[in-house]
Every structure is written in C-alpha cells, then in structure tokens.
C-alpha atoms as a printed R data frame, in Angstrom:
    type eleno elety resid chain resno       x       y       z
1   ATOM     1    CA   MET     A     1 114.200 162.465 186.189
2   ATOM     2    CA   ALA     A     2 117.544 161.129 187.473
3   ATOM     3    CA   VAL     A     3 115.784 158.422 189.504
4   ATOM     4    CA   ASP     A     4 113.814 157.264 186.460
5   ATOM     5    CA   LEU     A     5 116.954 157.071 184.382
6   ATOM     6    CA   VAL     A     6 118.711 154.986 187.028
7   ATOM     7    CA   ASP     A     7 115.775 152.587 187.228
8   ATOM     8    CA   ALA     A     8 115.747 152.158 183.482
9   ATOM     9    CA   LEU     A     9 119.451 151.404 183.399
10  ATOM    10    CA   VAL     A    10 119.060 148.824 186.174
11  ATOM    11    CA   ARG     A    11 116.236 147.100 184.343
12  ATOM    12    CA   LEU     A    12 118.294 147.049 181.137
13  ATOM    13    CA   ALA     A    13 121.274 145.549 182.922
14  ATOM    14    CA   ASN     A    14 119.091 142.849 184.483
15  ATOM    15    CA   ALA     A    15 117.558 141.986 181.110
16  ATOM    16    CA   MET     A    16 120.965 141.711 179.515
17  ATOM    17    CA   ALA     A    17 122.152 139.470 182.338
18  ATOM    18    CA   ASN     A    18 119.125 137.245 181.915
19  ATOM    19    CA   ASP     A    19 119.673 136.999 178.154
20  ATOM    20    CA   ARG     A    20 123.297 136.134 178.692
21  ATOM    21    CA   GLN     A    21 122.352 133.386 181.114
22  ATOM    22    CA   ALA     A    22 119.772 131.939 178.695
23  ATOM    23    CA   ALA     A    23 122.320 131.927 175.863
24  ATOM    24    CA   GLN     A    24 124.803 130.118 178.052
25  ATOM    25    CA   ASN     A    25 122.196 127.525 178.978
26  ATOM    26    CA   GLN     A    26 121.327 126.927 175.297
27  ATOM    27    CA   ALA     A    27 124.991 126.602 174.409
28  ATOM    28    CA   ALA     A    28 125.451 124.073 177.173
29  ATOM    29    CA   GLN     A    29 122.514 122.037 175.947
30  ATOM    30    CA   LEU     A    30 123.809 122.131 172.361
31  ATOM    31    CA   LEU     A    31 127.244 120.971 173.496
32  ATOM    32    CA   THR     A    32 125.637 118.126 175.415
33  ATOM    33    CA   ALA     A    33 123.644 117.034 172.353
34  ATOM    34    CA   MET     A    34 126.754 117.220 170.167
35  ATOM    35    CA   ASP     A    35 128.634 115.075 172.665
36  ATOM    36    CA   GLN     A    36 125.862 112.460 172.576
37  ATOM    37    CA   GLN     A    37 125.842 112.474 168.751
38  ATOM    38    CA   THR     A    38 129.601 112.068 168.719
39  ATOM    39    CA   GLN     A    39 129.364 109.131 171.051
40  ATOM    40    CA   GLN     A    40 126.689 107.465 168.925
41  ATOM    41    CA   THR     A    41 128.758 107.995 165.775
42  ATOM    42    CA   ALA     A    42 131.793 106.513 167.446
43  ATOM    43    CA   ALA     A    43 129.777 103.485 168.549
44  ATOM    44    CA   LEU     A    44 128.469 103.003 164.986
45  ATOM    45    CA   VAL     A    45 131.966 103.239 163.519
46  ATOM    46    CA   THR     A    46 133.185 100.737 166.090
47  ATOM    47    CA   ALA     A    47 130.387  98.326 165.138
48  ATOM    48    CA   LEU     A    48 131.119  98.702 161.433
49  ATOM    49    CA   ASN     A    49 134.809  98.102 161.986
50  ATOM    50    CA   ALA     A    50 133.969  94.940 163.892
51  ATOM    51    CA   LEU     A    51 131.903  93.453 161.035
52  ATOM    52    CA   PRO     A    52 134.795  92.307 158.778
53  ATOM    53    CA   ALA     A    53 136.427  90.579 161.713
54  ATOM    54    CA   ALA     A    54 133.210  88.783 162.680
55  ATOM    55    CA   ALA     A    55 132.432  87.512 159.164
56  ATOM    56    CA   PRO     A    56 135.344  85.035 158.892
57  ATOM    57    CA   ALA     A    57 134.618  83.746 162.363
58  ATOM    58    CA   ALA     A    58 131.020  83.071 161.444
59  ATOM    59    CA   GLY     A    59 132.103  81.365 158.230
60  ATOM    60    CA   ALA     A    60 134.556  79.175 160.077
61  ATOM    61    CA   GLY     A    61 132.507  78.067 163.049
62  ATOM    62    CA   GLY     A    62 128.868  78.884 162.269
63  ATOM    63    CA   PRO     A    63 126.468  79.384 159.361
64  ATOM    64    CA   ALA     A    64 127.631  81.764 156.658
65  ATOM    65    CA   ALA     A    65 125.841  85.093 156.331
66  ATOM    66    CA   ALA     A    66 123.438  85.458 153.367
67  ATOM    67    CA   VAL     A    67 125.052  87.149 150.366
68  ATOM    68    CA   MET     A    68 122.905  89.289 148.064
69  ATOM    69    CA   PRO     A    69 123.162  87.843 144.491
70  ATOM    70    CA   ARG     A    70 124.387  90.179 141.795
71  ATOM    71    CA   ILE     A    71 122.019  91.138 138.974
72  ATOM    72    CA   SER     A    72 123.556  90.286 135.616
73  ATOM    73    CA   ALA     A    73 122.940  92.756 132.800
74  ATOM    74    CA   THR     A    74 122.792  89.865 130.321
75  ATOM    75    CA   ALA     A    75 120.055  88.164 132.315
76  ATOM    76    CA   VAL     A    76 118.067  91.397 132.476
77  ATOM    77    CA   GLU     A    77 118.338  91.921 128.700
78  ATOM    78    CA   SER     A    78 117.029  88.399 128.068
79  ATOM    79    CA   ILE     A    79 113.637  89.463 129.422
80  ATOM    80    CA   PRO     A    80 111.448  91.053 126.714
81  ATOM    81    CA   ARG     A    81 110.034  94.546 127.094
82  ATOM    82    CA   PHE     A    82 106.436  95.008 128.193
83  ATOM    83    CA   GLU     A    83 104.375  98.059 127.214
84  ATOM    84    CA   GLY     A    84 100.880  97.039 128.262
85  ATOM    85    CA   GLY     A    85  99.341  96.927 124.772
86  ATOM    86    CA   LEU     A    86  96.667  94.588 123.438
87  ATOM    87    CA   LYS     A    87  99.196  92.079 122.079
88  ATOM    88    CA   ASP     A    88 101.249  92.071 125.315
89  ATOM    89    CA   PHE     A    89 100.429  89.194 127.639
90  ATOM    90    CA   PRO     A    90 101.330  89.824 131.300
91  ATOM    91    CA   GLN     A    91 101.283  86.139 132.233
92  ATOM    92    CA   ASP     A    92 104.105  85.403 129.784
93  ATOM    93    CA   PHE     A    93 106.110  88.386 131.050
94  ATOM    94    CA   VAL     A    94 105.755  87.274 134.679
95  ATOM    95    CA   GLU     A    95 106.693  83.682 133.798
96  ATOM    96    CA   MET     A    96 109.789  84.883 131.936
97  ATOM    97    CA   VAL     A    97 110.922  86.995 134.881
98  ATOM    98    CA   GLU     A    98 110.299  84.044 137.198
99  ATOM    99    CA   ARG     A    99 112.382  81.639 135.077
100 ATOM   100    CA   VAL     A   100 115.342  84.019 134.919
101 ATOM   101    CA   ALA     A   101 115.018  84.830 138.639
102 ATOM   102    CA   VAL     A   102 115.171  81.158 139.589
103 ATOM   103    CA   ALA     A   103 118.245  80.647 137.422
104 ATOM   104    CA   GLU     A   104 119.947  83.740 138.879
105 ATOM   105    CA   ASN     A   105 118.730  83.152 142.474
106 ATOM   106    CA   TRP     A   106 117.182  86.608 142.769
107 ATOM   107    CA   THR     A   107 115.265  87.784 145.832
108 ATOM   108    CA   ASP     A   108 111.727  89.159 145.708
109 ATOM   109    CA   ALA     A   109 113.031  92.723 145.796
110 ATOM   110    CA   GLN     A   110 115.395  92.012 142.909
111 ATOM   111    CA   ARG     A   111 112.633  90.392 140.865
112 ATOM   112    CA   ILE     A   112 110.432  93.463 141.223
113 ATOM   113    CA   GLN     A   113 113.417  95.699 140.444
114 ATOM   114    CA   VAL     A   114 114.285  93.801 137.252
115 ATOM   115    CA   ALA     A   115 110.651  93.581 136.145
116 ATOM   116    CA   ALA     A   116 110.250  97.348 136.594
117 ATOM   117    CA   ARG     A   117 113.368  97.960 134.469
118 ATOM   118    CA   ARG     A   118 111.756  96.054 131.567
119 ATOM   119    CA   LEU     A   119 108.491  98.030 131.627
120 ATOM   120    CA   LEU     A   120 107.624 100.759 129.130
121 ATOM   121    CA   LYS     A   121 104.854 103.326 128.615
122 ATOM   122    CA   THR     A   122 101.593 102.351 130.316
123 ATOM   123    CA   ALA     A   123 103.113  99.476 132.272
124 ATOM   124    CA   LEU     A   124 105.877 101.701 133.654
125 ATOM   125    CA   ASP     A   125 103.323 104.334 134.676
126 ATOM   126    CA   TRP     A   126 101.390 101.658 136.551
127 ATOM   127    CA   HIS     A   127 104.470 100.592 138.485
128 ATOM   128    CA   ILE     A   128 105.356 104.178 139.397
129 ATOM   129    CA   HIS     A   129 101.863 104.957 140.702
130 ATOM   130    CA   ALA     A   130 100.752 101.607 142.133
131 ATOM   131    CA   GLY     A   131 103.172  98.743 141.643
132 ATOM   132    CA   HIS     A   132 105.956 100.154 143.812
133 ATOM   133    CA   ALA     A   133 103.758  99.661 146.890
134 ATOM   134    CA   PHE     A   134 104.087  95.856 146.647
135 ATOM   135    CA   ALA     A   135 107.193  94.558 148.425
136 ATOM   136    CA   ASN     A   136 106.369  90.888 147.787
137 ATOM   137    CA   TRP     A   137 106.906  89.447 144.308
138 ATOM   138    CA   GLY     A   138 103.737  87.368 144.458
139 ATOM   139    CA   ASP     A   139 101.579  90.378 145.287
140 ATOM   140    CA   TRP     A   140 103.267  92.483 142.610
141 ATOM   141    CA   SER     A   141 102.885  89.849 139.876
142 ATOM   142    CA   ASN     A   142  99.227  89.158 140.730
143 ATOM   143    CA   ALA     A   143  98.366  92.847 140.607
144 ATOM   144    CA   PHE     A   144 100.349  93.228 137.375
145 ATOM   145    CA   ILE     A   145  98.467  90.373 135.664
146 ATOM   146    CA   ALA     A   146  95.107  91.626 136.892
147 ATOM   147    CA   ASN     A   147  95.733  95.111 135.498
148 ATOM   148    CA   PHE     A   148  97.130  94.163 132.077
149 ATOM   149    CA   SER     A   149  95.245  90.999 131.087
150 ATOM   150    CA   PRO     A   150  93.465  91.652 127.738
151 ATOM   151    CA   ARG     A   151  89.750  92.272 128.089
152 ATOM   152    CA   LEU     A   152  88.237  91.154 124.753
153 ATOM   153    CA   ASN     A   153  84.683  90.279 123.820
154 ATOM   154    CA   PHE     A   154  84.141  86.999 122.001
155 ATOM   155    CA   SER     A   155  83.679  88.456 118.501
156 ATOM   156    CA   GLU     A   156  86.859  90.529 118.691
157 ATOM   157    CA   TRP     A   157  88.831  87.624 120.134
158 ATOM   158    CA   HIS     A   158  87.497  85.234 117.457
159 ATOM   159    CA   ARG     A   159  88.475  87.686 114.713
160 ATOM   160    CA   LEU     A   160  92.036  87.883 116.035
161 ATOM   161    CA   VAL     A   161  92.261  84.080 116.197
162 ATOM   162    CA   GLU     A   162  90.943  83.639 112.643
163 ATOM   163    CA   GLU     A   163  93.353  86.251 111.280
164 ATOM   164    CA   ARG     A   164  96.345  84.623 112.999
165 ATOM   165    CA   ARG     A   165  97.498  82.142 110.356
166 ATOM   166    CA   GLN     A   166 100.936  80.721 109.685
167 ATOM   167    CA   LYS     A   167 102.973  83.232 107.710
168 ATOM   168    CA   ILE     A   168 105.311  82.557 104.798
169 ATOM   169    CA   GLY     A   169 108.691  81.486 106.156
170 ATOM   170    CA   GLU     A   170 107.360  81.089 109.721
171 ATOM   171    CA   SER     A   171 108.091  77.772 111.379
172 ATOM   172    CA   GLY     A   172 105.313  75.689 112.857
173 ATOM   173    CA   ILE     A   173 106.669  76.066 116.385
174 ATOM   174    CA   GLU     A   174 106.774  79.868 116.137
175 ATOM   175    CA   TYR     A   175 103.226  79.912 114.800
176 ATOM   176    CA   ALA     A   176 101.892  77.561 117.493
177 ATOM   177    CA   LEU     A   177 103.531  79.370 120.413
178 ATOM   178    CA   ASP     A   178 102.374  82.793 119.236
179 ATOM   179    CA   LYS     A   179  98.797  81.720 118.514
180 ATOM   180    CA   GLN     A   180  98.628  79.926 121.850
181 ATOM   181    CA   LYS     A   181  98.872  83.344 123.526
182 ATOM   182    CA   LEU     A   182  95.604  84.369 121.869
183 ATOM   183    CA   LEU     A   183  93.961  81.090 122.823
184 ATOM   184    CA   ARG     A   184  94.928  81.558 126.474
185 ATOM   185    CA   VAL     A   185  93.066  84.886 126.733
186 ATOM   186    CA   SER     A   186  89.810  83.503 125.334
187 ATOM   187    CA   PRO     A   187  86.690  85.050 126.929
188 ATOM   188    CA   ILE     A   188  85.331  81.512 127.324
189 ATOM   189    CA   PRO     A   189  87.280  78.498 128.601
190 ATOM   190    CA   LEU     A   190  88.815  76.306 125.884
191 ATOM   191    CA   ASN     A   191  89.702  72.640 126.255
192 ATOM   192    CA   ASN     A   192  92.683  70.957 124.592
193 ATOM   193    CA   GLU     A   193  90.623  69.689 121.649
194 ATOM   194    CA   GLN     A   194  89.361  73.169 120.807
195 ATOM   195    CA   MET     A   195  92.803  74.754 121.089
196 ATOM   196    CA   VAL     A   196  94.323  72.105 118.800
197 ATOM   197    CA   SER     A   197  91.486  72.636 116.301
198 ATOM   198    CA   PHE     A   198  92.238  76.365 116.113
199 ATOM   199    CA   LEU     A   199  95.946  75.626 115.591
200 ATOM   200    CA   ILE     A   200  95.286  73.126 112.785
201 ATOM   201    CA   ASP     A   201  92.947  75.546 111.035
202 ATOM   202    CA   GLY     A   202  95.695  78.161 110.715
203 ATOM   203    CA   LEU     A   203  98.422  75.971 109.190
204 ATOM   204    CA   ALA     A   204  99.763  77.158 105.836
205 ATOM   205    CA   LYS     A   205 100.487  73.744 104.226
206 ATOM   206    CA   TRP     A   206  97.570  71.510 103.335
207 ATOM   207    CA   GLN     A   207  99.868  68.517 103.811
208 ATOM   208    CA   HIS     A   208 100.277  69.456 107.484
209 ATOM   209    CA   VAL     A   209  96.520  69.931 107.852
210 ATOM   210    CA   ALA     A   210  95.882  66.485 106.350
211 ATOM   211    CA   ALA     A   211  98.476  64.828 108.590
212 ATOM   212    CA   MET     A   212  97.134  66.513 111.729
213 ATOM   213    CA   THR     A   213  93.512  65.768 110.854
214 ATOM   214    CA   ALA     A   214  94.264  62.095 110.232
215 ATOM   215    CA   ASP     A   215  95.652  61.762 113.763
216 ATOM   216    CA   ILE     A   216  94.594  64.762 115.898
217 ATOM   217    CA   PRO     A   217  97.064  65.614 118.713
218 ATOM   218    CA   GLU     A   218  95.776  65.472 122.264
219 ATOM   219    CA   ASP     A   219  97.051  68.890 123.349
220 ATOM   220    CA   VAL     A   220  99.158  71.857 122.286
221 ATOM   221    CA   THR     A   221 102.397  70.232 123.461
222 ATOM   222    CA   GLU     A   222 101.847  67.214 121.219
223 ATOM   223    CA   PHE     A   223 100.838  69.523 118.364
224 ATOM   224    CA   ILE     A   224 104.177  71.340 118.623
225 ATOM   225    CA   GLN     A   225 106.068  68.044 118.622
226 ATOM   226    CA   ARG     A   226 104.128  66.765 115.595
227 ATOM   227    CA   ILE     A   227 104.560  69.933 113.523
228 ATOM   228    CA   ARG     A   228 108.274  69.898 114.286
229 ATOM   229    CA   THR     A   229 108.483  66.276 113.126
230 ATOM   230    CA   LEU     A   230 106.607  67.043 109.905
231 ATOM   231    CA   GLU     A   231 108.891  69.942 109.075
232 ATOM   232    CA   THR     A   232 111.979  67.878 109.919
233 ATOM   233    CA   LEU     A   233 110.853  65.166 107.506
234 ATOM   234    CA   GLY     A   234 110.752  67.746 104.744
235 ATOM   235    CA   VAL     A   235 107.033  67.815 104.090
236 ATOM   236    CA   ALA     A   236 107.090  71.599 104.327
237 ATOM   237    CA   SER     A   237 109.414  71.854 101.329
238 ATOM   238    CA   ARG     A   238 106.802  70.312  99.013
239 ATOM   239    CA   ALA     A   239 104.077  72.714  98.126
240 ATOM   240    CA   ASP     A   240 101.788  70.556  95.990
241 ATOM   241    CA   THR     A   241 102.411  66.845  96.478
242 ATOM   242    CA   PHE     A   242 103.105  64.361  99.207
243 ATOM   243    CA   PRO     A   243 106.432  62.514  99.058
244 ATOM   244    CA   PRO     A   244 106.078  59.377  96.846
245 ATOM   245    CA   PRO     A   245 105.717  56.079  98.711
246 ATOM   246    CA   PRO     A   246 108.856  53.916  98.806
247 ATOM   247    CA   GLY     A   247 108.921  51.259  96.060
248 ATOM   248    CA   PRO     A   248 110.973  48.129  95.475
249 ATOM   249    CA   ALA     A   249 114.648  48.615  94.869
250 ATOM   250    CA   GLY     A   250 115.624  48.506  91.241
251 ATOM   251    CA   PRO     A   251 117.233  50.452  88.429
252 ATOM   252    CA   PRO     A   252 116.087  54.030  88.093
253 ATOM   253    CA   VAL     A   253 113.187  54.466  85.728
254 ATOM   254    CA   ILE     A   254 113.857  56.991  82.987
255 ATOM   255    CA   PRO     A   255 110.613  58.584  81.813
256 ATOM   256    CA   ALA     A   256 109.900  58.188  78.121
257 ATOM   257    CA   THR     A   257 110.309  61.274  76.010
258 ATOM   258    CA   PRO     A   258 106.951  62.307  74.589
259 ATOM   259    CA   PRO     A   259 106.853  62.294  70.768
260 ATOM   260    CA   THR     A   260 107.277  65.636  69.107
261 ATOM   261    CA   GLN     A   261 104.089  66.700  67.369
262 ATOM   262    CA   ASP     A   262 104.335  67.819  63.716
263 ATOM   263    CA   PHE     A   263 102.204  70.933  63.787
264 ATOM   264    CA   ALA     A   264 102.699  71.592  60.049
265 ATOM   265    CA   ALA     A   265 101.303  68.188  59.108
266 ATOM   266    CA   ALA     A   266  98.390  68.550  61.503
267 ATOM   267    CA   LEU     A   267  97.590  71.970  60.092
268 ATOM   268    CA   SER     A   268  97.749  70.645  56.522
269 ATOM   269    CA   THR     A   269  95.389  67.774  57.340
270 ATOM   270    CA   PHE     A   270  92.940  70.121  58.971
271 ATOM   271    CA   GLY     A   271  93.066  72.420  55.926
272 ATOM   272    CA   ASP     A   272  92.370  69.533  53.545
273 ATOM   273    CA   LYS     A   273  89.349  68.452  55.575
274 ATOM   274    CA   LEU     A   274  88.029  71.978  55.658
275 ATOM   275    CA   VAL     A   275  88.441  72.399  51.862
276 ATOM   276    CA   ASN     A   276  86.662  69.097  51.173
277 ATOM   277    CA   GLN     A   277  83.749  70.094  53.390
278 ATOM   278    CA   ILE     A   278  83.430  73.481  51.693
279 ATOM   279    CA   ALA     A   279  83.608  71.858  48.204
280 ATOM   280    CA   ALA     A   280  80.866  69.404  49.098
281 ATOM   281    CA   GLN     A   281  78.630  72.233  50.300
282 ATOM   282    CA   PHE     A   282  79.217  74.192  47.088
283 ATOM   283    CA   ASN     A   283  78.393  71.125  44.970
284 ATOM   284    CA   LYS     A   284  75.059  70.690  46.733
285 ATOM   285    CA   LEU     A   285  74.251  74.356  46.304
286 ATOM   286    CA   SER     A   286  75.142  74.347  42.574
287 ATOM   287    CA   ILE     A   287  73.066  71.234  41.840
288 ATOM   288    CA   GLY     A   288  70.090  72.721  43.659
289 ATOM   289    CA   SER     A   289  70.360  75.994  41.733
290 ATOM   290    CA   ARG     A   290  70.452  74.156  38.356
291 ATOM   291    CA   GLY     A   291  67.312  72.192  39.195
292 ATOM   292    CA   ALA     A   292  65.464  75.319  40.272
293 ATOM   293    CA   GLY     A   293  66.438  77.272  37.111
294 ATOM   294    CA   ARG     A   294  65.047  74.816  34.519
295 ATOM   295    CA   GLY     A   295  61.580  76.386  34.529
296 ATOM   296    CA   GLU     A   296  59.471  73.352  35.496
297 ATOM   297    CA   SER     A   297  55.839  73.658  34.440
298 ATOM   298    CA   SER     A   298  53.018  73.863  36.852
299 ATOM   299    CA   SER     A   299  51.757  70.472  35.724
300 ATOM   300    CA   ASP     A   300  55.141  68.907  36.497
301 ATOM   301    CA   ALA     A   301  55.255  70.723  39.827
302 ATOM   302    CA   SER     A   302  51.806  69.497  40.732
303 ATOM   303    CA   GLY     A   303  52.066  66.102  39.091
304 ATOM   304    CA   GLY     A   304  55.327  64.511  38.079
305 ATOM   305    CA   ALA     A   305  57.999  66.912  39.309
306 ATOM   306    CA   GLY     A   306  56.205  67.590  42.553
307 ATOM   307    CA   HIS     A   307  55.840  63.920  43.120
308 ATOM   308    CA   GLU     A   308  59.453  63.338  42.245
309 ATOM   309    CA   ARG     A   309  60.624  65.979  44.674
310 ATOM   310    CA   GLY     A   310  58.714  64.176  47.343
311 ATOM   311    CA   MET     A   311  60.494  60.916  46.558
312 ATOM   312    CA   GLY     A   312  63.534  59.924  48.524
313 ATOM   313    CA   ARG     A   313  66.530  57.884  47.358
314 ATOM   314    CA   ASN     A   314  64.421  54.715  47.651
315 ATOM   315    CA   GLY     A   315  61.397  56.199  45.849
316 ATOM   316    CA   ARG     A   316  59.554  56.882  49.109
317 ATOM   317    CA   GLY     A   317  58.037  60.168  50.115
318 ATOM   318    CA   GLY     A   318  60.061  62.050  52.630
319 ATOM   319    CA   GLY     A   319  61.048  65.380  51.045
320 ATOM   320    CA   GLY     A   320  64.532  66.771  50.845
321 ATOM   321    CA   TRP     A   321  67.078  66.841  48.007
322 ATOM   322    CA   VAL     A   322  67.329  63.790  45.654
323 ATOM   323    CA   GLU     A   323  70.411  63.150  43.537
324 ATOM   324    CA   PRO     A   324  69.713  63.241  39.733
325 ATOM   325    CA   SER     A   325  71.150  59.760  39.196
326 ATOM   326    CA   ALA     A   326  68.678  58.361  41.759
327 ATOM   327    CA   ARG     A   327  65.536  60.011  40.310
328 ATOM   328    CA   LYS     A   328  62.822  57.794  38.850
329 ATOM   329    CA   CYS     A   329  60.774  58.813  35.800
330 ATOM   330    CA   TYR     A   330  57.127  59.183  36.608
331 ATOM   331    CA   ASN     A   331  56.173  58.427  32.966
332 ATOM   332    CA   CYS     A   332  58.117  55.248  32.151
333 ATOM   333    CA   GLY     A   333  59.342  54.225  35.607
334 ATOM   334    CA   VAL     A   334  63.018  54.144  34.576
335 ATOM   335    CA   VAL     A   335  65.569  55.505  37.100
336 ATOM   336    CA   GLY     A   336  67.966  58.138  35.794
337 ATOM   337    CA   HIS     A   337  65.729  60.879  34.381
338 ATOM   338    CA   ILE     A   338  62.540  62.732  35.126
339 ATOM   339    CA   SER     A   339  59.218  62.629  33.311
340 ATOM   340    CA   ARG     A   340  59.708  65.737  31.206
341 ATOM   341    CA   HIS     A   341  62.979  64.343  29.830
342 ATOM   342    CA   CYS     A   342  61.473  60.887  29.270
343 ATOM   343    CA   PRO     A   343  62.376  59.499  25.794
344 ATOM   344    CA   SER     A   344  58.965  57.935  25.411
345 ATOM   345    CA   ARG     A   345  57.307  61.328  25.744
346 ATOM   346    CA   THR     A   346  59.781  62.784  23.224
347 ATOM   347    CA   GLY     A   347  58.978  60.065  20.755
348 ATOM   348    CA   LYS     A   348  55.288  60.959  20.993
349 ATOM   349    CA   GLY     A   349  56.111  64.571  20.102
350 ATOM   350    CA   SER     A   350  55.427  65.901  23.581
351 ATOM   351    CA   THR     A   351  57.357  68.884  24.811
352 ATOM   352    CA   GLY     A   352  56.830  68.098  28.470
353 ATOM   353    CA   SER     A   353  53.338  69.501  28.786
C-alpha cells in the first residue's frame, strides 16, 4: 500500500510540473504576440504622425493629394424625394442627382450615398436589399432605372395622357414639363410630332391651341418656348377674345350710348293692337250671328240666299262671309240688299216667299 501511494504522488508531481511548463510556454507565446502587436501599433502611429509633414511637401514640390469634397446639406435637399410609385420617374431622379453631383464635384460613392438618402418606401427597400451592392454610380443608376421604370399597357398610358390637361392657374411650362414625363414612358415610341400633338391637345386656352395649330412647333423644346411667349404677350389673360389688331393712330373712339327703350310706350302700343284685333273678331262674330238668326226660308236658302252666300265680294262664287254692303240682290240686281228685302218684291205684296 505504501509503494502504491508513493507512485501516485510521484505521478501527480510530474503532471503538475508538466502543466506548469505548458502554462509558462503559453505565457511566453502570448507575450511574444503582444510585443509584435505593440510594434505594429507603434509603426502605424509613426506613419500617421508622418502624414501631416509629408502633405505640405507634396503640395510644394509635387502634385497635391486628392481631397474628398464635402456634401452640402442644401445640395442634398434640392434633390426631390423618390418613393417608387407610378407617378415617380426614375430617369428624372437620376438626372437630377447627376446635375447636382457635377456641380458639387461628388465622387461615385457620394452620388450613391446622396441618392440613397433621398429614397423612401419601396425605393429605399430596394437599395437596402440590392442597390447597396453597386459601388459604381453607373451600375447603380442603371439598375435603379430598370427596377422603377413604369410598366404601363397602352390603354392605361393613353388614359393618363388624356386626363393630364392644363389646370387652372398652371403655367404652360409647368404643364408641358409634367406631361412630358408621361410621354417619355409611352409603351410605343413617340416622335416629336406626336409628342407636340399631345401637348397641344391638353392646353386650357383655345387661343393657345389656335396659335400652336397655325404654326406647329417642331419639338417639345420649341413648344415650351412658344407657350412661354404666348403667356408673356398676355394672351392667357383673355378668356374669350383675341387681342384686337392694331389700327391707325387717332383720337379714342367713344362708343355711342344705346337709346333707352320706353317699355311703357311699347306695352301700350302692343295693348292697343291686341284690343283692335279682338274688337275686329267680335264684330265678325256678331254680324255672322245676326245673319244666321233672321230665319231665312228654305226657298231663299236653296235659291236666292244660298246663291248669295256663295257669292264673293265681286259677285263670284267662292264661299265664305260676305259683307252686307257688298251683297247683290238676286231679284233686282241692285247691290246693298238681298232678295227677300228687295223693294220691288215688297211693292208686289210679297213677303219673301
């Protein structure tokens, strides 16, 4: 038992010695690595401290080092927001970023950075998931345009174009530039003549339409110049008439004052005419009723009276009413009475039978 205990203690002591040696070796290796890291850090600090001293020397004797341009917050805010909706046009957004970038001398990385800051909603999600992989501005802008260009069929596009008309208070330039965006995304290619035709069709003033139709512009640029000229001349301020042509110089013509109409006199004249017409109608009716109420005999109706009713003013047959003073006696032929009132018949003792 004592021998086994001694052997176990020896083995334990050897194991502890081995562990101690391994720990020392690891500590030595760690110290060596720390020394190397310290040396590298010192070398980096030395290199950084040498940079400010080298910059003036390079500026004095050699080419100046490239300086990263600063991004102005005002320039960034001048770029409109882009959400990726149907009415958002990626080509215009990219062109706007490009114009500001050229003016501010931005690098490709700065252009992508600024463009990403102006994205919202769907467009921002696209940049986070796909757009950030493009380090070159050209690649980023091409992918951006390809993803967000409107995809419209012809009927839907044509409906949007027809509905886009010049609004009240909207200038011709604003209308033309905004409608041009729709024309640029046409499902079929459009030439300059067709684009100008769509722009003319949507003008609010018929004077502008007439002026443009009389001399059709060649392209959209000329259309914008012409509509600006028309509005500058003041045609837009006249809603119904063209400006009068210039006439010879002379004293101003004062329009004559129209005579004032006397409505009371006109009404009185109309009333008199109406009364006269009604009186004449009543006279005809009363004369006709007296002739019908005299009880003419059947012989007179079939012979004399009937014949006399058929006589006109000139003694001819023709029917109609005949004035008493123009009647001709069938018995004696004298004008002024009828046969039953004829004096010759009365003298013979006839009673009109």
